[in-house]
Z-matrix of the N, CA and C atoms (Angstrom, degrees):
N
C 1 1.436
C 2 1.516 1 110.05
N 3 1.268 2 115.48 1 124.26
C 4 1.464 3 120.87 2 177.17
C 5 1.522 4 109.02 3 -102.98
N 6 1.317 5 115.67 4 130.24
C 7 1.455 6 120.97 5 177.97
C 8 1.516 7 108.43 6 -98.26
N 9 1.297 8 114.62 7 145.00
C 10 1.451 9 120.09 8 178.54
C 11 1.526 10 108.43 9 -79.90
N 12 1.335 11 119.65 10 118.20
C 13 1.465 12 121.67 11 -176.39
C 14 1.529 13 113.63 12 -73.57
N 15 1.309 14 118.96 13 -9.28
C 16 1.462 15 122.10 14 -177.32
C 17 1.537 16 111.13 15 -84.40
N 18 1.307 17 117.67 16 -24.85
C 19 1.466 18 121.36 17 -174.47
C 20 1.539 19 112.40 18 -58.48
N 21 1.331 20 121.53 19 -46.05
C 22 1.476 21 118.64 20 178.69
C 23 1.530 22 112.79 21 -60.16
N 24 1.310 23 117.83 22 -37.14
C 25 1.456 24 121.14 23 178.90
C 26 1.525 25 111.62 24 -67.37
N 27 1.316 26 117.23 25 -37.69
C 28 1.462 27 121.54 26 178.24
C 29 1.532 28 109.61 27 -66.76
N 30 1.326 29 116.09 28 -42.85
C 31 1.466 30 119.50 29 179.11
C 32 1.529 31 111.32 30 -62.46
N 33 1.322 32 116.66 31 -42.24
C 34 1.466 33 120.68 32 178.38
C 35 1.525 34 110.24 33 -64.16
N 36 1.318 35 117.65 34 -39.76
C 37 1.455 36 121.99 35 179.24
C 38 1.528 37 110.32 36 -64.14
N 39 1.322 38 117.92 37 -45.75
C 40 1.461 39 121.41 38 -179.67
C 41 1.527 40 110.03 39 -63.88
N 42 1.313 41 116.59 40 -42.96
C 43 1.463 42 120.62 41 177.68
C 44 1.533 43 110.51 42 -61.38
N 45 1.311 44 117.92 43 -43.61
C 46 1.459 45 122.08 44 -179.63
C 47 1.514 46 112.33 45 -63.66
N 48 1.310 47 117.25 46 -43.24
C 49 1.461 48 121.06 47 179.02
C 50 1.530 49 110.19 48 -65.24
N 51 1.317 50 116.87 49 -42.68
C 52 1.466 51 120.49 50 177.22
C 53 1.517 52 111.57 51 -61.61
N 54 1.314 53 116.36 52 -41.43
C 55 1.458 54 121.12 53 179.00
C 56 1.526 55 110.98 54 -65.00
N 57 1.328 56 117.43 55 -38.31
C 58 1.472 57 120.91 56 177.30
C 59 1.522 58 110.96 57 -62.08
N 60 1.337 59 117.91 58 -43.45
C 61 1.461 60 120.66 59 178.93
C 62 1.524 61 111.05 60 -64.45
N 63 1.328 62 116.56 61 -43.70
C 64 1.467 63 120.46 62 179.68
C 65 1.527 64 110.93 63 -60.66
N 66 1.321 65 117.28 64 -48.66
C 67 1.462 66 120.59 65 -178.97
C 68 1.530 67 112.11 66 -65.88
N 69 1.330 68 117.30 67 -32.11
C 70 1.465 69 120.27 68 176.65
C 71 1.521 70 110.69 69 -64.60
N 72 1.327 71 117.65 70 -46.32
C 73 1.459 72 120.59 71 179.66
C 74 1.528 73 111.05 72 -67.26
N 75 1.305 74 116.80 73 -37.38
C 76 1.463 75 120.70 74 177.18
C 77 1.531 76 109.59 75 -63.30
N 78 1.310 77 117.91 76 -43.35
C 79 1.460 78 121.75 77 178.56
C 80 1.519 79 112.42 78 -63.46
N 81 1.328 80 117.15 79 -38.63
C 82 1.466 81 120.33 80 177.67
C 83 1.524 82 110.80 81 -63.31
N 84 1.328 83 116.54 82 -41.43
C 85 1.463 84 120.13 83 177.96
C 86 1.515 85 111.50 84 -64.02
N 87 1.334 86 116.40 85 -42.12
C 88 1.461 87 120.40 86 178.85
C 89 1.528 88 111.09 87 -66.29
N 90 1.316 89 117.44 88 -36.33
C 91 1.469 90 120.90 89 179.23
C 92 1.525 91 110.38 90 -64.85
N 93 1.329 92 117.21 91 -40.64
C 94 1.467 93 120.08 92 177.04
C 95 1.521 94 111.14 93 -63.00
N 96 1.325 95 116.60 94 -41.59
C 97 1.464 96 120.93 95 179.64
C 98 1.527 97 110.73 96 -65.52
N 99 1.326 98 117.81 97 -41.35
C 100 1.458 99 121.18 98 178.00
C 101 1.526 100 111.48 99 -64.87
N 102 1.335 101 116.75 100 -37.45
C 103 1.464 102 120.43 101 178.09
C 104 1.527 103 110.87 102 -64.98
N 105 1.324 104 117.35 103 -39.64
C 106 1.470 105 120.59 104 178.13
C 107 1.526 106 110.38 105 -65.25
N 108 1.340 107 117.11 106 -41.00
C 109 1.461 108 120.06 107 178.78
C 110 1.527 109 111.11 108 -64.47
N 111 1.335 110 116.59 109 -38.43
C 112 1.464 111 120.59 110 179.71
C 113 1.524 112 111.07 111 -65.33
N 114 1.321 113 116.52 112 -33.22
C 115 1.459 114 120.90 113 178.14
C 116 1.515 115 111.97 114 -80.39
N 117 1.331 116 117.26 115 -10.38
C 118 1.464 117 120.88 116 -178.94
C 119 1.510 118 112.35 117 87.70
N 120 1.313 119 117.47 118 16.13
C 121 1.455 120 121.18 119 -178.25
C 122 1.509 121 114.12 120 -76.80
N 123 1.290 122 118.63 121 -30.26
C 124 1.459 123 121.05 122 -179.21
C 125 1.512 124 109.40 123 -111.26
N 126 1.304 125 114.71 124 139.97
C 127 1.456 126 119.41 125 178.83
C 128 1.517 127 109.47 126 -95.58
N 129 1.305 128 115.78 127 135.48
C 130 1.456 129 119.09 128 172.03
C 131 1.515 130 106.82 129 -108.46
N 132 1.306 131 115.66 130 131.10
C 133 1.457 132 119.90 131 -178.99
C 134 1.515 133 108.80 132 -104.59
N 135 1.306 134 114.50 133 141.42
C 136 1.453 135 121.05 134 179.70
C 137 1.517 136 107.63 135 -115.35
N 138 1.320 137 115.89 136 129.67
C 139 1.448 138 118.13 137 179.50
C 140 1.523 139 109.31 138 -80.86
N 141 1.313 140 114.56 139 133.89
C 142 1.454 141 120.92 140 -179.33
C 143 1.520 142 107.41 141 -110.33
N 144 1.307 143 116.34 142 135.82
C 145 1.447 144 120.35 143 178.46
C 146 1.524 145 109.04 144 -62.97
N 147 1.315 146 115.88 145 137.04
C 148 1.451 147 120.42 146 -174.51
C 149 1.515 148 112.86 147 -85.83
N 150 1.302 149 118.12 148 -39.04
C 151 1.457 150 120.45 149 -174.08
C 152 1.526 151 110.85 150 -118.22
N 153 1.328 152 116.34 151 159.72
C 154 1.465 153 118.96 152 177.71
C 155 1.532 154 113.43 153 -59.72
N 156 1.336 155 116.84 154 -33.31
C 157 1.469 156 119.48 155 177.86
C 158 1.519 157 111.07 156 -62.42
N 159 1.339 158 116.32 157 -40.92
C 160 1.469 159 120.18 158 178.95
C 161 1.524 160 110.45 159 -67.66
N 162 1.316 161 116.76 160 -39.97
C 163 1.467 162 120.43 161 177.51
C 164 1.513 163 109.29 162 -61.11
N 165 1.330 164 116.44 163 -44.73
C 166 1.465 165 120.80 164 179.69
C 167 1.523 166 110.43 165 -60.95
N 168 1.328 167 116.61 166 -44.67
C 169 1.469 168 120.73 167 -179.26
C 170 1.524 169 111.22 168 -62.64
N 171 1.330 170 117.29 169 -38.51
C 172 1.461 171 120.78 170 -176.67
C 173 1.524 172 112.78 171 -79.39
N 174 1.340 173 117.69 172 -36.54
C 175 1.455 174 119.60 173 -168.61
C 176 1.526 175 115.43 174 -115.30
N 177 1.312 176 118.02 175 -27.20
C 178 1.468 177 119.45 176 -165.53
C 179 1.522 178 114.60 177 -112.09
N 180 1.319 179 117.02 178 -23.39
C 181 1.468 180 120.62 179 -171.36
C 182 1.527 181 112.50 180 -61.34
N 183 1.307 182 118.12 181 -29.51
C 184 1.472 183 119.95 182 -176.71
C 185 1.524 184 111.85 183 -67.05
N 186 1.318 185 118.35 184 -29.91
C 187 1.472 186 120.68 185 -179.65
C 188 1.527 187 113.12 186 -102.03
N 189 1.330 188 117.36 187 -34.41
C 190 1.459 189 120.64 188 -173.60
C 191 1.527 190 113.20 189 -100.96
N 192 1.318 191 118.46 190 -1.93
C 193 1.458 192 121.92 191 175.56
C 194 1.513 193 113.62 192 86.86
N 195 1.330 194 115.34 193 157.19
C 196 1.461 195 120.62 194 -177.39
C 197 1.526 196 112.63 195 -76.58
N 198 1.325 197 117.80 196 -17.76
C 199 1.467 198 121.97 197 177.31
C 200 1.532 199 110.60 198 -113.39
N 201 1.320 200 116.96 199 21.82
C 202 1.469 201 124.13 200 179.75
C 203 1.531 202 111.69 201 62.71
N 204 1.328 203 117.42 202 20.50
C 205 1.458 204 122.45 203 -173.65
C 206 1.519 205 113.19 204 -81.84
N 207 1.305 206 117.55 205 -10.43
C 208 1.455 207 120.17 206 -177.57
C 209 1.513 208 110.24 207 91.79
N 210 1.274 209 115.43 208 173.82
C 211 1.456 210 123.90 209 -177.89
C 212 1.503 211 105.40 210 179.19
N 213 1.316 212 115.42 211 -107.43
C 214 1.453 213 120.08 212 173.58
C 215 1.538 214 109.64 213 -69.30
N 216 1.340 215 116.03 214 -33.40
C 217 1.457 216 121.59 215 175.83
C 218 1.524 217 109.38 216 -103.02
N 219 1.334 218 118.04 217 169.89
C 220 1.461 219 120.22 218 -178.32
C 221 1.525 220 112.44 219 -71.58
N 222 1.332 221 115.62 220 162.40
C 223 1.462 222 121.14 221 175.73
C 224 1.530 223 108.94 222 -66.58
N 225 1.322 224 116.14 223 142.67
C 226 1.460 225 119.98 224 -177.90
C 227 1.516 226 112.90 225 -101.63
N 228 1.317 227 117.96 226 -7.31
C 229 1.454 228 119.15 227 176.17
C 230 1.523 229 108.83 228 -69.26
N 231 1.307 230 115.84 229 129.66
C 232 1.458 231 120.75 230 -179.41
C 233 1.517 232 114.34 231 80.52
N 234 1.314 233 117.80 232 13.04
C 235 1.462 234 120.09 233 -179.53
C 236 1.528 235 110.91 234 -66.20
N 237 1.332 236 117.20 235 -26.47
C 238 1.460 237 120.99 236 178.06
C 239 1.518 238 112.06 237 -68.74
N 240 1.337 239 117.16 238 -23.25
C 241 1.459 240 120.99 239 177.21
C 242 1.526 241 111.24 240 -78.80
N 243 1.319 242 116.37 241 -29.80
C 244 1.465 243 120.93 242 -176.19
C 245 1.515 244 113.18 243 -89.68
N 246 1.340 245 117.09 244 -34.21
C 247 1.466 246 121.52 245 -174.69
C 248 1.524 247 110.11 246 -126.47
N 249 1.330 248 115.99 247 148.69
C 250 1.464 249 120.11 248 173.62
C 251 1.529 250 108.75 249 -78.60
N 252 1.341 251 115.05 250 169.14
C 253 1.467 252 119.09 251 179.70
C 254 1.528 253 110.67 252 -61.03
N 255 1.332 254 117.67 253 -40.50
C 256 1.468 255 120.75 254 179.86
C 257 1.524 256 111.36 255 -63.91
N 258 1.326 257 116.69 256 -38.10
C 259 1.464 258 120.30 257 178.09
C 260 1.520 259 111.31 258 -67.88
N 261 1.338 260 116.17 259 -37.93
C 262 1.474 261 119.93 260 177.68
C 263 1.523 262 109.71 261 -64.44
N 264 1.346 263 116.98 262 -43.86
C 265 1.471 264 120.92 263 178.02
C 266 1.523 265 110.12 264 -59.70
N 267 1.314 266 116.97 265 -42.06
C 268 1.468 267 120.57 266 -179.80
C 269 1.527 268 111.48 267 -63.85
N 270 1.330 269 116.42 268 -43.09
C 271 1.472 270 119.77 269 178.87
C 272 1.523 271 110.18 270 -64.56
N 273 1.333 272 116.87 271 -41.49
C 274 1.470 273 121.03 272 -178.67
C 275 1.523 274 110.66 273 -64.07
N 276 1.332 275 117.21 274 -43.58
C 277 1.466 276 119.55 275 -174.37
C 278 1.518 277 113.65 276 -85.75
N 279 1.339 278 117.70 277 -37.50
C 280 1.471 279 120.59 278 -174.99
C 281 1.517 280 113.67 279 -101.77
N 282 1.331 281 117.07 280 -14.31
C 283 1.460 282 120.00 281 -178.72
C 284 1.518 283 111.35 282 80.21
N 285 1.327 284 114.79 283 167.24
C 286 1.463 285 119.88 284 177.99
C 287 1.526 286 107.36 285 -167.21
N 288 1.321 287 116.41 286 136.76
C 289 1.462 288 120.45 287 -179.55
C 290 1.524 289 110.16 288 62.80
N 291 1.326 290 116.34 289 -122.94
C 292 1.466 291 120.90 290 179.40
C 293 1.520 292 113.10 291 -85.47
N 294 1.330 293 117.24 292 -8.57
C 295 1.466 294 119.83 293 -178.61
C 296 1.522 295 109.82 294 -78.71
N 297 1.338 296 116.25 295 124.53
C 298 1.472 297 118.72 296 179.22
C 299 1.522 298 111.30 297 -74.90
N 300 1.301 299 115.79 298 155.40
C 301 1.461 300 121.90 299 176.47
C 302 1.519 301 109.87 300 -76.03
N 303 1.319 302 116.33 301 155.17
C 304 1.457 303 121.48 302 172.90
C 305 1.514 304 115.57 303 78.35
N 306 1.304 305 119.14 304 21.20
C 307 1.459 306 120.48 305 178.30
C 308 1.526 307 110.96 306 -71.05
N 309 1.332 308 116.38 307 -26.54
C 310 1.457 309 122.55 308 177.71
C 311 1.522 310 107.04 309 -126.37
N 312 1.313 311 116.84 310 138.66
C 313 1.465 312 120.39 311 179.25
C 314 1.522 313 109.62 312 -64.89
N 315 1.336 314 117.68 313 143.66
C 316 1.476 315 121.13 314 -176.83
C 317 1.522 316 113.53 315 -55.52
N 318 1.326 317 118.16 316 -35.52
C 319 1.469 318 119.96 317 -179.09
C 320 1.529 319 112.16 318 -71.03
N 321 1.327 320 118.47 319 -17.60
C 322 1.462 321 121.85 320 178.48
C 323 1.525 322 111.97 321 -103.40
N 324 1.315 323 117.69 322 -2.81
C 325 1.465 324 121.16 323 -174.62
C 326 1.525 325 112.45 324 -65.97
N 327 1.321 326 118.09 325 -38.65
C 328 1.463 327 120.95 326 -179.82
C 329 1.504 328 111.97 327 -63.24
N 330 1.323 329 116.42 328 -46.37
C 331 1.461 330 121.03 329 178.31
C 332 1.531 331 111.28 330 -63.17
N 333 1.329 332 115.67 331 -40.94
C 334 1.462 333 120.62 332 178.68
C 335 1.521 334 110.28 333 -64.64
N 336 1.342 335 117.71 334 -40.29
C 337 1.459 336 121.39 335 179.55
C 338 1.526 337 111.20 336 -64.47
N 339 1.332 338 117.34 337 -41.25
C 340 1.465 339 120.55 338 176.78
C 341 1.529 340 110.54 339 -60.13
N 342 1.320 341 115.80 340 -44.13
C 343 1.457 342 120.80 341 -179.28
C 344 1.529 343 110.61 342 -64.58
N 345 1.326 344 117.63 343 -44.22
C 346 1.463 345 121.00 344 -179.89
C 347 1.521 346 111.29 345 -65.61
N 348 1.316 347 117.48 346 -37.48
C 349 1.467 348 120.50 347 179.54
C 350 1.518 349 111.28 348 -64.47
N 351 1.319 350 116.61 349 -26.68
C 352 1.470 351 121.05 350 -179.60
C 353 1.510 352 114.63 351 -85.62
N 354 1.316 353 118.21 352 -3.66
C 355 1.480 354 120.27 353 -179.45
C 356 1.517 355 111.57 354 -69.13
């Protein structure tokens, strides 16, 4: 039995051409969607963490540890004894040392500070 050596190349060519058409149409659809977003036609919603525990899990656990024991950042247990609520809010919103500013939104900083003071 002799196999035709051209058939695999033809199949690859047909697959490649089909893939080019598919990706072209996909790109056109994405371009239309991006144009609508640029005009403000589509709304993008951002999920906001509801509780201080969720905020901590999303933003703080990598530096302060899963048990608030510290790591790259200081331990958070007993932070209410060392800092006042206003100082905690300031650290959360403006940052300090290696901690970057803006890790918690200003409107959630008070609630987060109360929660941290209670640890």
